[in-house]
SERO-4910 file (N, C-alpha, C, O; in steps of 0.05 Angstrom, whole numbers):
BEGIN
 pado doro    nc1    nc2    nc3   cac1   cac2   cac3    cc1    cc2    cc3    oc1    oc2    oc3
  Gly    A    336   -329   -160    324   -340   -179    331   -333   -210    354   -323   -213
  Arg    A    317   -337   -230    331   -340   -251    335   -305   -266    320   -288   -257
  Val    A    348   -299   -281    357   -271   -285    362   -272   -317    377   -289   -327
  Ala    A    348   -252   -330    354   -248   -359    364   -218   -365    352   -201   -351
  Tyr    A    384   -209   -383    393   -184   -388    386   -186   -416    392   -206   -429
  Val    A    372   -166   -426    366   -157   -450    373   -126   -461    377   -107   -446
  Glu    A    373   -125   -482    378    -96   -494    361    -92   -525    366    -73   -539
  Thr    A    344   -108   -531    322   -103   -549    296   -112   -540    290   -131   -526
  Ala    A    278    -90   -555    249    -96   -549    241   -128   -556    222   -137   -542
  Arg    A    253   -147   -576    248   -175   -581    257   -189   -560    242   -204   -547
  Asp    A    283   -184   -554    292   -203   -529    273   -202   -508    262   -222   -498
  Ala    A    265   -166   -497    254   -166   -474    226   -178   -474    218   -185   -453
  Glu    A    210   -181   -496    185   -196   -501    188   -226   -491    177   -238   -473
  Ala    A    209   -232   -511    215   -264   -503    223   -272   -476    215   -294   -467
  Ala    A    239   -257   -462    244   -261   -432    225   -258   -412    227   -272   -392
  Val    A    204   -240   -415    181   -229   -401    161   -254   -403    149   -263   -383
  Arg    A    157   -265   -429    145   -290   -431    151   -315   -419    137   -327   -404
  Glu    A    178   -322   -430    192   -342   -417    196   -348   -390    197   -372   -383
  Leu    A    199   -326   -370    198   -326   -346    172   -322   -330    169   -323   -306
  Asn    A    156   -319   -346    127   -323   -339    119   -302   -313    106   -308   -293
  Ile    A    134   -271   -321    134   -255   -314    109   -235   -318    100   -219   -301
  Ala    A    100   -238   -346     78   -223   -354     50   -231   -342     31   -216   -344
  Gly    A     48   -257   -329     24   -269   -316     23   -264   -287      3   -272   -276
  Ser    A     43   -252   -272     48   -249   -252     23   -226   -241     21   -208   -258
  Pro    A      5   -221   -220     -5   -198   -211      6   -185   -189     -6   -166   -178
  Val    A     29   -194   -180     47   -175   -161     69   -178   -176     72   -200   -188
  Val    A     90   -157   -179    119   -156   -188    131   -135   -172    119   -117   -162
  Gly    A    160   -140   -171    177   -124   -159    191   -102   -181    206   -111   -198
  Val    A    187    -75   -179    197    -59   -197    220    -37   -185    220    -25   -164
  Asp    A    238    -38   -206    258    -12   -189    275     -4   -217    276    -18   -237
  Cys    A    285     18   -215    296     33   -237    329     43   -229    335     44   -205
  Glu    A    344     47   -246    370     59   -241    373     81   -259    360     82   -280
  Glu    A    390     98   -251    396    125   -265    428    128   -260    438    130   -238
  Gly    A    445    127   -285    472    128   -286    489    156   -292    514    160   -294
  Arg    A    471    172   -293    485    195   -302    480    217   -278    461    233   -280
  Met    A    496    216   -259    491    230   -233    499    257   -240    485    275   -229
  Trp    A    521    266   -258    530    295   -260    502    307   -271    504    332   -270
  Lys    A    482    302   -279    460    314   -286    442    317   -268    424    333   -268
  Arg    A    447    301   -252    425    303   -225    443    324   -202    434    333   -181
  Asn    A    466    326   -210    484    338   -188    479    374   -201    482    393   -187
  Gln    A    472    374   -221    469    400   -237    440    409   -233    436    433   -238
  Gly    A    419    393   -224    394    401   -223    381    393   -246    358    399   -248
  Leu    A    392    380   -264    376    367   -290    361    338   -287    364    323   -268
  Ile    A    348    334   -307    331    306   -305    349    289   -316    359    297   -337
  Ala    A    354    270   -309    369    247   -319    346    225   -327    330    217   -310
  Pro    A    345    217   -349    333    196   -360    335    171   -346    356    167   -335
  Thr    A    318    155   -345    321    125   -333    334    109   -355    325    107   -377
  Asp    A    360     95   -343    373     79   -361    374     50   -355    390     35   -367
  Val    A    354     40   -335    354     15   -330    329      6   -315    322     18   -294
  Leu    A    314    -15   -324    290    -20   -309    293    -53   -308    298    -69   -326
  Gln    A    286    -58   -278    282    -83   -274    252    -85   -261    237    -70   -249
  Val    A    250   -115   -272    216   -128   -264    217   -148   -257    227   -162   -275
  Ser    A    210   -164   -231    215   -188   -228    183   -202   -216    165   -187   -209
  Ser    A    181   -226   -215    163   -242   -210    175   -255   -175    196   -246   -164
  Ala    A    163   -268   -168    170   -283   -140    195   -299   -148    213   -300   -131
  Glu    A    198   -312   -174    224   -327   -181    242   -326   -199    261   -342   -200
  Ala    A    238   -302   -218    251   -292   -232    254   -262   -242    238   -246   -231
  Ala    A    271   -252   -258    277   -220   -263    288   -211   -288    309   -222   -294
  Val    A    281   -200   -299    287   -183   -326    303   -158   -320    293   -142   -305
  Val    A    322   -154   -329    338   -129   -327    342   -117   -360    357   -126   -377
  Ile    A    323    -93   -365    323    -84   -390    343    -55   -384    345    -40   -364
  Ser    A    354    -56   -407    376    -35   -413    356     -9   -427    354    -10   -452
  Leu    A    345      7   -418    327     30   -437    345     40   -454    340     40   -478
  Glu    A    368     49   -444    390     60   -464    397     46   -487    406     57   -508
  Ala    A    391     23   -484    402      7   -516    376      5   -529    376      4   -554
  Leu    A    351      4   -515    330     -2   -529    322     27   -547    309     28   -568
  Arg    A    334     52   -530    330     78   -545    352     82   -568    349    101   -582
  His    A    372     68   -573    390     62   -592    383     53   -616    388     61   -638
  Ser    A    368     28   -606    361      5   -624    329     13   -635    319     -1   -652
  Ala    A    316     36   -626    286     45   -635    289     53   -661    309     64   -670
  Pro    A    270     47   -673    270     55   -706    265     88   -709    269    100   -730
  Gly    A    258    101   -689    246    128   -687    226    137   -709    228    155   -725
  Asp    A    204    118   -704    182    128   -714    160    134   -699    139    140   -710
  Gly    A    161    133   -675    139    138   -656    131    117   -643    119    118   -622
  Arg    A    138     93   -656    124     66   -637    138     64   -610    160     73   -604
  Pro    A    119     49   -594    130     50   -565    156     32   -565    160     12   -578
  Leu    A    173     45   -546    194     33   -535    200      1   -525    217    -16   -530
  Leu    A    180      1   -511    174    -23   -495    162    -48   -516    153    -41   -538
  Pro    A    162    -72   -509    149    -92   -522    118    -92   -509    115    -84   -486
  Pro    A     97   -102   -524     71   -105   -512     71   -117   -483     63   -103   -464
  Ser    A     78   -138   -481     74   -152   -454     82   -140   -430     68   -142   -409
  Leu    A    104   -125   -430    117   -107   -415    101    -84   -408     93    -78   -386
  Ser    A     95    -69   -432     76    -44   -432     50    -55   -416     42    -41   -397
  His    A     40    -72   -421     11    -84   -407     17    -86   -384      1    -76   -368
  Leu    A     40    -98   -371     41   -102   -341     50    -80   -325     43    -79   -301
  Leu    A     66    -60   -337     70    -34   -322     46    -16   -322     43      0   -303
  Ser    A     27    -19   -343      4      3   -347    -22    -13   -332    -40      0   -322
  Ser    A    -22    -29   -332    -48    -50   -320    -50    -41   -288    -30    -44   -274
  Thr    A    -68    -32   -281    -78    -21   -250    -86    -50   -235    -92    -50   -212
  Ala    A    -85    -75   -249    -91    -96   -235    -66   -112   -224    -68   -133   -213
  Val    A    -41    -98   -230    -19   -111   -225    -12    -95   -207    -12    -71   -212
  Leu    A     -3   -102   -183     11    -94   -155     42    -88   -164     55   -107   -172
  Lys    A     50    -68   -163     87    -57   -170     93    -53   -137     81    -38   -122
  Cys    A    116    -72   -129    127    -64   -101    157    -55   -104    172    -63   -122
  Gly    A    161    -37    -86    188    -36    -90    192     -8    -66    173      1    -53
  Val    A    220      1    -63    226     22    -45    229     47    -65    246     44    -83
  Gly    A    214     71    -65    214     87    -81    201     87   -105    202    106   -121
  Val    A    188     63   -107    171     57   -127    150     75   -144    148     76   -169
  Ala    A    134     90   -123    121    116   -132    136    137   -151    124    146   -171
  His    A    157    142   -145    177    160   -162    187    147   -182    191    161   -202
  Asp    A    194    122   -184    200    102   -210    184    103   -231    190    104   -254
  Leu    A    158    102   -219    137     93   -240    127    123   -251    119    123   -274
  Ser    A    126    144   -240    119    173   -249    141    177   -267    136    185   -290
  Lys    A    163    173   -258    186    183   -280    181    166   -303    178    178   -324
  Leu    A    181    141   -302    175    124   -323    155    127   -338    159    124   -363
  Arg    A    130    133   -330    110    140   -346    114    168   -357    101    175   -377
  Ser    A    133    187   -343    130    209   -364    148    213   -389    148    230   -407
  Glu    A    165    187   -383    182    182   -411    172    165   -429    172    168   -453
  Leu    A    162    146   -415    144    126   -436    114    127   -435    102    120   -414
  Pro    A    102    135   -454     75    136   -451     53    103   -455     30     95   -451
  Glu    A     73     96   -463     56     65   -458     54     55   -436     36     38   -432
  Thr    A     70     61   -416     66     51   -395     47     61   -370     44     52   -347
  Arg    A     36     81   -382     13     98   -371    -13     82   -366    -19     66   -383
  Pro    A    -29     87   -344    -50     69   -340    -74     80   -362    -69    102   -371
  Pro    A    -92     69   -370   -119     74   -388   -128    104   -371   -122    108   -347
  Val    A   -142    121   -387   -153    143   -377   -175    135   -359   -180    148   -338
  Thr    A   -190    113   -367   -219    104   -350   -205     97   -325   -217    104   -305
  His    A   -182     84   -321   -170     82   -292   -154    100   -274   -142     94   -253
  Ala    A   -156    126   -288   -144    147   -273   -145    151   -243   -126    153   -228
  Pro    A   -173    151   -236   -178    159   -206   -167    134   -189   -158    137   -167
  Ser    A   -169    113   -200   -161     90   -184   -132     73   -193   -126     49   -191
  Gly    A   -116     94   -204    -93     80   -215    -68     80   -198    -46     80   -209
  Lys    A    -70     80   -175    -52     79   -152    -47     45   -153    -62     29   -142
  Asp    A    -27     41   -165    -23     13   -169      2      3   -155      9    -20   -159
  Trp    A     15     18   -138     45     10   -129     38      8    -98     17     17    -88
  Leu    A     61     -6    -82     62    -13    -57     90     -2    -47    109    -16    -55
  Glu    A     97     19    -34    117     29    -20    121     17      5    108     22     26
  Ile    A    146     -6      2    154    -27     14    159     -9     48    146    -13     68
  Gly    A    177      7     48    182     22     66    162     36     85    166     38    109
  Leu    A    143     45     72    119     55     86    100     34     98     89     34    120
  Ala    A     98     17     79     83     -6     87     92    -18    118     78    -19    138
  Ala    A    121    -26    115    137    -34    142    132    -19    163    132    -31    184
  Gln    A    126     10    164    124     23    183     91     21    196     84     22    220
  Leu    A     76     19    175     43     10    184     38    -12    192     19    -15    208
  Val    A     53    -36    184     45    -59    191     62    -73    220     62    -96    228
  Gly    A     77    -48    230     95    -58    257    120    -71    247    131    -84    265
  Ala    A    134    -73    225    159    -83    225    175    -61    227    198    -68    233
  Trp    A    174    -34    223    194    -15    228    179      7    246    155     12    246
  Pro    A    197     19    262    179     42    280    169     56    266    179     63    244
  Ala    A    147     65    274    123     87    255    130    111    268    122    133    259
  Asn    A    146    109    292    154    145    304    179    156    295    190    175    308
  Thr    A    191    145    272    214    155    261    206    166    234    189    156    219
  Ser    A    223    189    228    216    206    203    231    189    173    227    194    149
  Asp    A    247    172    185    269    158    163    251    134    151    241    116    165
  Thr    A    248    137    129    233    111    117    254     86    109    271     90     93
  Pro    A    251     62    122    274     42    111    277     34     84    258     32     69
  Gly    A    298     31     79    301     20     52    307    -14     48    306    -29     68
  Leu    A    313    -23     24    312    -49     24    335    -65     40    331    -89     46
  Ala    A    355    -54     45    378    -67     61    369    -64     90    371    -81    107
  Ser    A    359    -42     94    352    -37    124    332    -61    133    337    -78    150
  Leu    A    307    -58    116    289    -80    124    302   -110    124    293   -126    140
  Val    A    323   -116    105    329   -142    106    352   -152    127    357   -175    134
  Asn    A    361   -130    133    385   -132    157    365   -133    189    370   -147    208
  Thr    A    347   -117    186    334   -111    215    311   -132    218    310   -149    236
  His    A    290   -130    196    268   -151    193    270   -177    193    252   -191    202
  His    A    298   -187    180    298   -213    172    328   -224    189    336   -247    184
  Gly    A    339   -209    204    364   -214    212    386   -228    192    403   -245    197
  Met    A    382   -217    170    411   -227    148    426   -199    139    417   -177    132
  Ala    A    445   -205    140    469   -184    130    470   -176    102    481   -193     88
  Trp    A    462   -155     90    464   -154     63    472   -129     59    458   -110     66
  His    A    493   -127     47    508    -93     46    504    -85     12    513    -99     -7
  Lys    A    491    -64      8    492    -49    -21    510    -35    -25    514    -14    -13
  Ser    A    528    -46    -46    551    -30    -49    540      1    -70    525      3    -90
  Arg    A    553     18    -57    553     45    -65    565     50    -93    554     61   -112
  Ser    A    590     39    -92    603     44   -124    587     29   -142    591     36   -165
  Val    A    571     12   -139    561     -4   -160    527     10   -167    514     10   -188
  Ser    A    520     22   -140    496     41   -148    496     63   -158    475     74   -166
  Thr    A    521     74   -159    528    101   -168    542     99   -201    550    118   -214
  Ser    A    542     70   -208    560     70   -229    555     76   -251    530     77   -249
  Pro    A    561     83   -276    545     87   -304    527     66   -316    532     47   -331
  Trp    A    507     73   -305    483     52   -316    477     55   -349    472     35   -363
  His    A    478     85   -363    475     83   -392    496     69   -407    495     67   -432
  Lys    A    519     59   -391    537     46   -412    528     18   -422    516      3   -406
  Ile    A    534      8   -451    522    -13   -461    548    -30   -469    567    -18   -479
  Pro    A    548    -52   -464    528    -64   -447    535    -64   -410    557    -57   -402
  Leu    A    518    -72   -394    520    -75   -364    541    -95   -360    546   -115   -373
  Ser    A    555    -88   -339    570   -111   -329    560   -130   -313    539   -123   -303
  Glu    A    569   -152   -305    554   -172   -290    544   -168   -262    524   -175   -250
  Thr    A    568   -152   -255    564   -139   -227    537   -122   -227    522   -124   -208
  Gln    A    530   -106   -246    509    -88   -247    488   -102   -251    468    -96   -238
  Val    A    489   -125   -270    462   -137   -275    452   -155   -247    428   -155   -239
  Gln    A    469   -168   -237    462   -174   -208    453   -159   -193    433   -166   -179
  Tyr    A    465   -133   -192    455   -114   -167    432   -111   -179    416   -124   -166
  Ala    A    421   -102   -196    396    -95   -210    375   -114   -209    352   -106   -203
  Ala    A    379   -141   -214    361   -161   -213    355   -166   -179    332   -173   -173
  Leu    A    370   -165   -163    367   -169   -134    352   -151   -123    337   -159   -105
  Asp    A    353   -122   -131    337   -107   -121    304   -110   -123    288   -103   -106
  Ala    A    300   -122   -150    276   -128   -157    263   -147   -141    243   -143   -128
  Leu    A    283   -175   -143    275   -196   -135    272   -192   -100    254   -205    -89
  Val    A    286   -179    -88    288   -173    -57    258   -158    -54    243   -164    -36
  Ser    A    250   -135    -74    232   -116    -64    204   -140    -67    186   -139    -49
  Arg    A    202   -155    -85    180   -174    -83    180   -196    -59    159   -206    -51
  Trp    A    201   -200    -51    203   -221    -31    196   -207     -6    181   -219      9
  Ile    A    205   -181      2    198   -165     28    168   -157     28    157   -154     50
  Ala    A    154   -152      6    128   -145      3    112   -176     15     94   -175     31
  Gly    A    122   -196      4    104   -220     14    110   -225     44     91   -232     59
  Ser    A    139   -221     55    139   -229     82    127   -207    102    119   -215    124
  Leu    A    126   -179     96    114   -159    115     82   -174    119     72   -173    142
  Phe    A     69   -185     99     38   -185    102     32   -220    103     12   -233     95
  Gly    A     55   -229    115     54   -260    121     44   -275    102     21   -286    105
  Val    A     61   -279     77     55   -300     55     68   -313     51     91   -306     49
  Asp    A     61   -340     46     82   -357     45     90   -362     17     72   -369      1
  Gly    A    118   -360      9    123   -361    -14    124   -382    -26    130   -381    -50
  Thr    A    120   -406    -17    118   -437    -28     87   -440    -38     81   -457    -55
  Asp    A     68   -422    -25     40   -426    -33     35   -418    -60     42   -396    -70
  Gln    A     22   -437    -75     15   -434   -104      3   -407   -105     11   -392   -123
  Asn    A    -12   -400    -90    -33   -371    -91    -24   -350    -75    -38   -335    -62
  Ala    A      2   -350    -75     16   -331    -54     14   -299    -72     14   -277    -62
  Asp    A     14   -303    -93     10   -272   -109    -20   -262    -99    -25   -241    -87
  His    A    -39   -283   -108    -63   -270   -102    -70   -259    -70    -83   -239    -63
  His    A    -56   -282    -51    -55   -275    -22    -48   -251    -19    -65   -237     -9
  Leu    A    -24   -240    -27     -9   -215    -25    -25   -192    -34    -30   -172    -21
  Leu    A    -34   -200    -62    -55   -174    -71    -77   -169    -57    -82   -145    -54
  Cys    A    -93   -187    -45   -109   -182    -28   -103   -168      0   -115   -149     10
  Arg    A    -83   -180     10    -73   -173     41    -63   -132     38    -67   -113     53
  Ala    A    -50   -135     15    -42   -107     15    -52    -87      0    -40    -67     -6
  His    A    -79    -93     -7    -98    -77    -21   -107    -48     -7   -113    -28    -19
  Ala    A   -106    -52     18   -108    -22     34    -88     -6     36    -91     17     43
  Tyr    A    -63    -19     31    -32     -3     25    -26      6      7     -5     17      7
  Arg    A    -43      5    -17    -35     16    -42    -36     48    -45    -53     62    -32
  Gly    A    -19     57    -59    -22     85    -68     -6    103    -46    -12    127    -45
  Met    A     11     95    -30     25    110    -10     54    123    -22     71    108    -32
  Glu    A     57    148    -20     84    155    -25     90    179    -10     75    194      3
  Lys    A    122    180    -16    138    196      2    140    192     26    163    183     29
  Ser    A    127    193     48    126    192     78    101    189     88     81    192     75
  Leu    A    101    182    114     77    183    128     60    211    131     36    212    128
  Ser    A     75    231    138     64    252    133     40    256    108     18    266    111
  His    A     50    248     84     34    248     59      6    230     63    -17    235     58
  Val    A     21    206     77     -7    190     87    -25    201    103    -49    202     98
  Ala    A    -14    210    121    -32    226    142    -53    241    130    -77    239    136
  Arg    A    -43    257    110    -59    278     99    -72    273     73    -78    291     58
  Asp    A    -79    240     67    -92    237     49   -118    223     61   -118    204     78
  Lys    A   -140    236     51   -164    225     62   -171    198     56   -175    181     74
  Val    A   -173    194     26   -180    172     14   -162    148     19   -174    127     17
  Leu    A   -138    145     24   -123    129     29   -127    120     64   -128     97     71
  Met    A   -128    141     81   -134    135    105   -158    118    116   -159    104    136
  Arg    A   -178    124     94   -209    115     94   -205     79     95   -220     63    105
  His    A   -181     75     81   -182     46     69   -159     31     90   -157      6     91
  Leu    A   -146     45    103   -121     31    126   -138     14    149   -158     25    158
  Pro    A   -133     -3    156   -138    -16    178   -138      3    205   -129     26    203
  Asp    A   -146     -6    225   -150     11    255   -120      8    262   -108     29    266
  Gln    A   -108    -16    264    -81    -13    275    -57      0    256    -36      8    266
  Ala    A    -62      1    231    -44     17    215    -48     49    227    -29     64    230
  Ile    A    -79     56    233    -83     85    243    -70     89    267    -57    110    271
  Phe    A    -72     71    283    -62     75    309    -28     76    310    -13     89    325
  Arg    A    -24     63    293     13     65    293     17     97    283     33    113    294
  Leu    A     -1    102    261     10    129    252      1    149    265      3    172    255
  Cys    A    -10    144    291    -11    166    309     13    164    328     17    184    343
  Asp    A     29    145    329     49    147    346     71    176    343     77    184    321
  Gly    A     79    185    363     91    214    364     76    234    357     85    251    342
  Lys    A     45    234    370     28    257    369     25    271    345     30    295    342
  Arg    A     15    249    321     14    265    294    -11    273    293    -15    292    278
  Glu    A    -30    262    306    -54    267    303    -62    301    311    -83    312    306
  Leu    A    -39    313    325    -45    337    334    -41    352    307    -56    369    298
  Lys    A    -20    344    295    -12    366    271    -29    368    246    -31    388    232
  Trp    A    -42    342    244    -54    339    219    -87    339    226    -97    321    241
  Pro    A   -101    358    215   -130    354    226   -142    327    211   -161    313    220
  Glu    A   -131    323    188   -148    299    174   -145    273    189   -163    257    192
  Leu    A   -118    269    199   -112    248    217   -131    252    246   -144    234    257
  Gln    A   -127    273    252   -145    274    276   -178    268    271   -191    253    287
  Arg    A   -188    278    252   -220    271    247   -223    240    237   -243    228    242
  Glu    A   -201    229    225   -202    200    217   -197    180    246   -204    157    246
  Leu    A   -186    191    264   -180    180    284   -203    183    305   -206    164    320
  Ala    A   -216    203    308   -242    203    326   -262    189    311   -281    181    324
  Arg    A   -262    185    282   -283    169    274   -280    139    279   -298    124    288
  Arg    A   -253    129    273   -248    102    284   -249    100    314   -248     77    321
  Arg    A   -249    114    332   -259    113    361   -289    110    362   -299     91    374
  Ala    A   -301    127    351   -331    127    354   -343    101    340   -365     93    347
  Cys    A   -327     86    319   -335     55    308   -327     39    329   -343     21    335
  Leu    A   -304     41    343   -301     20    362   -316     20    386   -320      1    400
  Gln    A   -323     46    389   -341     45    415   -371     34    408   -384     21    425
  Val    A   -380     39    383   -403     24    383   -398     -7    372   -419    -20    371
  Lys    A   -377    -17    366   -370    -45    360   -363    -56    385   -365    -80    386
  Asn    A   -355    -43    408   -352    -56    431   -371    -50    451   -369    -57    475
  Gly    A   -388    -38    443   -411    -29    464   -404    -18    484   -416    -25    504
  Arg    A   -379      5    487   -378     19    511   -379     47    503   -380     54    479
  Gly    A   -380     61    521   -379     92    522   -348     97    515   -330     81    509
  Pro    A   -347    126    521   -319    136    520   -301    126    539   -296    138    560
  Gly    A   -287    100    534   -272     85    554   -243     90    547   -235    101    527
  Ala    A   -229     80    570   -198     85    576   -181     71    555   -159     79    550
  Arg    A   -192     48    542   -183     31    528   -176     46    497   -153     46    487
  Leu    A   -196     57    488   -197     70    463   -172     91    459   -157     91    440
  Arg    A   -172    109    484   -157    126    486   -130    117    486   -113    129    473
  Leu    A   -122     90    505   -101     79    508    -85     68    482    -60     67    479
  Leu    A   -105     61    465    -99     53    439    -77     74    422    -58     66    408
  Thr    A    -83    100    426    -73    116    412    -48    129    420    -36    145    405
  Leu    A    -37    122    450    -15    131    459     10    115    448     10     92    437
  Pro    A     29    129    451     56    117    439     60     87    456     47     82    476
  Cys    A     76     72    446     83     45    448     95     43    483     89     26    500
  Arg    A    115     69    488    121     71    513    100     80    539     99     75    563
  Ala    A     87     93    525     61    100    544     44     77    548     34     72    570
  Arg    A     40     66    530     20     45    529     32     20    547     19      8    565
  Arg    A     54     14    541     68     -5    571     65      1    594     60    -16    610
  Lys    A     68     28    600     69     37    627     41     42    639     36     40    663
  Ala    A     25     49    621      0     46    632    -13     18    637    -27     14    657
  Ala    A     -6     -3    616    -15    -29    625     -2    -41    648    -12    -57    664
  Thr    A     27    -28    650     41    -37    677     27    -29    706     22    -44    726
  Ala    A     22     -4    703      4     12    725    -18      3    727    -26      1    751
  Arg    A    -40     -8    704    -59    -17    710    -57    -53    722    -74    -63    737
  Ala    A    -35    -65    712    -36    -91    729    -22    -93    756    -22   -112    771
  Gln    A     -7    -65    762      0    -66    783    -21    -57    807    -19    -61    831
  Ser    A    -41    -42    793    -68    -29    812    -82    -51    820    -90    -54    843
  Ala    A    -86    -74    793   -105    -94    798    -97   -115    820   -113   -127    834
  Val    A    -66   -116    821    -51   -136    843    -57   -125    867    -61   -141    885
  Thr    A    -58    -94    875    -55    -77    900    -84    -82    908    -91    -92    930
  Ser    A   -103    -71    887   -134    -79    894   -140   -109    906   -153   -114    927
  Ala    A   -130   -126    891   -135   -160    899   -129   -160    923   -144   -166    941
  Ser    A    -99   -150    927    -85   -162    954   -102   -146    982   -105   -156   1004
  Ala    A   -109   -120    975   -123   -106    995   -149   -113   1003   -158   -109   1025
  Thr    A   -168   -128    978   -188   -137    985   -188   -166   1001   -205   -171   1018
  Ala    A   -168   -183    995   -156   -205   1008   -153   -198   1041   -165   -208   1059
  Thr    A   -132   -177   1043   -130   -171   1071   -154   -160   1081   -158   -169   1104
  Ser    A   -170   -147   1075   -196   -136   1084   -215   -160   1096   -224   -161   1118
  Asp    A   -218   -180   1074   -233   -199   1076   -221   -218   1102   -237   -226   1119
  Ser    A   -196   -223   1103   -181   -240   1126   -186   -228   1151   -190   -243   1171
  Lys    A   -187   -199   1154   -186   -186   1180   -222   -189   1184   -231   -195   1206
  Leu    A   -237   -185   1165   -261   -189   1173   -271   -213   1187   -283   -215   1208
  Ser    A   -261   -234   1166   -268   -264   1181   -253   -271   1208   -260   -289   1223
  His    A   -233   -255   1210   -223   -251   1236   -235   -245   1262   -234   -256   1284
  Lys    A   -248   -219   1253   -264   -209   1268   -294   -218   1279   -306   -212   1299
  Val    A   -300   -234   1256   -325   -246   1258   -320   -273   1276   -336   -281   1294
  Ser    A   -298   -284   1271   -295   -309   1290   -286   -299   1318   -288   -313   1338
  Arg    A   -277   -279   1319   -267   -274   1348   -292   -259   1361   -293   -252   1385
  Gly    A   -314   -255   1342   -334   -243   1360   -349   -264   1368   -360   -266   1390
  Arg    A   -349   -285   1347   -362   -308   1358   -356   -319   1382   -373   -322   1399
  Arg    A   -323   -330   1388   -314   -339   1408   -317   -319   1433   -315   -332   1455
  Met    A   -320   -293   1435   -323   -275   1454   -361   -286   1464   -369   -295   1486
  Arg    A   -376   -280   1440   -396   -293   1456   -403   -318   1465   -420   -321   1482
  Ser    A   -392   -334   1455   -399   -357   1466   -378   -362   1491   -381   -383   1503
  Thr    A   -361   -348   1498   -345   -348   1520   -364   -331   1547   -367   -342   1569
  Ser    A   -374   -307   1542   -398   -296   1559   -418   -312   1558   -429   -313   1580
  Ala    A   -428   -328   1540   -455   -345   1551   -444   -365   1567   -459   -371   1586
  Lys    A   -425   -377   1565   -416   -401   1580   -414   -386   1604   -426   -398   1623
  Ala    A   -402   -361   1612   -399   -349   1640   -419   -347   1651   -420   -353   1675
  Arg    A   -443   -336   1636   -470   -332   1646   -484   -356   1658   -496   -356   1679
  Cys    A   -479   -379   1638   -490   -399   1649   -479   -411   1676   -495   -420   1693
  Arg    A   -449   -410   1679   -441   -419   1701   -449   -400   1728   -453   -412   1749
  Ser    A   -451   -375   1729   -457   -353   1745   -486   -365   1752   -491   -369   1776
  Arg    A   -504   -371   1735   -534   -377   1743   -532   -402   1760   -545   -403   1781
  Ser    A   -516   -423   1752   -516   -443   1768   -508   -441   1790   -520   -453   1808
  Arg    A   -484   -426   1797   -474   -421   1823   -494   -403   1841   -491   -402   1865
  Gly    A   -512   -391   1830   -527   -373   1843   -549   -394   1854   -557   -392   1877
  His    A   -558   -409   1840   -582   -428   1839   -571   -449   1861   -587   -458   1878
  Gln    A   -548   -455   1861   -534   -473   1888   -536   -463   1909   -546   -475   1928
  Gln    A   -525   -437   1910   -527   -420   1937   -556   -415   1950   -563   -417   1974
  Ala    A   -573   -408   1926   -601   -405   1935   -614   -426   1954   -627   -422   1975
  Val    A   -606   -453   1939   -615   -476   1947   -602   -491   1981   -613   -504   1999
  Gly    A   -576   -481   1977   -566   -487   2005   -574   -468   2030   -573   -476   2053
  Ser    A   -581   -445   2022   -593   -425   2042   -620   -429   2057   -629   -417   2077
  Val    A   -632   -449   2041   -662   -451   2048   -662   -466   2081   -650   -488   2083
  Pro    A   -672   -456   2101   -679   -473   2134   -695   -497   2125   -715   -498   2111
  Val    A   -677   -518   2140   -692   -551   2140   -708   -550   2164   -697   -547   2186
  Thr    A   -736   -552   2162   -754   -550   2187   -765   -583   2194   -767   -602   2178
  Asn    A   -772   -584   2221   -775   -609   2224   -806   -615   2219   -821   -607   2237
  Ile    A   -815   -628   2198   -844   -635   2195   -854   -646   2217   -875   -637   2226
  Glu    A   -842   -664   2229   -848   -682   2249   -864   -668   2270   -886   -676   2278
  Gly    A   -849   -646   2280   -849   -629   2298   -874   -611   2298   -883   -601   2319
  His    A   -882   -609   2278   -904   -587   2272   -930   -610   2277   -953   -604   2275
***
């Protein structure tokens, strides 16, 4: 995709409008911090670089350069179009660690905060790593949330190596090197691409952004790890059934009462929907993958065994019936022969008298 690197608010406004990023309902967002020594000392390092991308283009903004060029009269640091893009709750922001990036960015730049009227529904981000675990693209029974490189290498079968020397480079330096710009832009572009592929959205479709916005709506607002998701009552209410069942892998429902109650509610809804009582299938859905496979194999083997036993018993019964019929027919024939012999003997034993003599 096309990439633009800017160091002033005017250039950022022009790049966002020219690359048509401002009108995109789904964007990839990532941030970079260059002052590693501050984080090592427990200090808060400011955000140095902001990357925002659509499906086809990305803009890399040096926030450190914007701070140096700012007039210092309290005006917003970011241009209006970019501020609206980051503060709007109607725009979905995708990325790995995007919840932390947005929280930190909004604490530093007030113009990126959502309006107060949208505060209750202001969770306008999509954590790609957690979404991959809940849609089945990554194992949900592991505590490690996958990163961008892991998802690309595993889910798409492509080799992508992220250089640690570039990720830990001094991002606060002005200007950024070409390697840094490419690295930052690629992070945002891959985040947007992975989000679409996880939910089966065709990137060549003209309405791909709107399809992704609808399919990923239930997964918005997740942060940190699956344990936090399992303890969020509001979020679990909107997750699909399959996501809840994957979340229960690893016996998590025994640890958190919220997940246990939600699982019981989903079971009851499925029972009503399927018209069944407390059947084995509903309990089977909550078992880990290996247990489900074993149970399915045992069920198939028992079905085959019962079918073969039924066929054997039927053949034995038919054999007995035919044998009984043959035996009855043989005995009937024997009785008929014995009767005929007795009749012949009785006729032969009658004395012949001379009628004329009388």
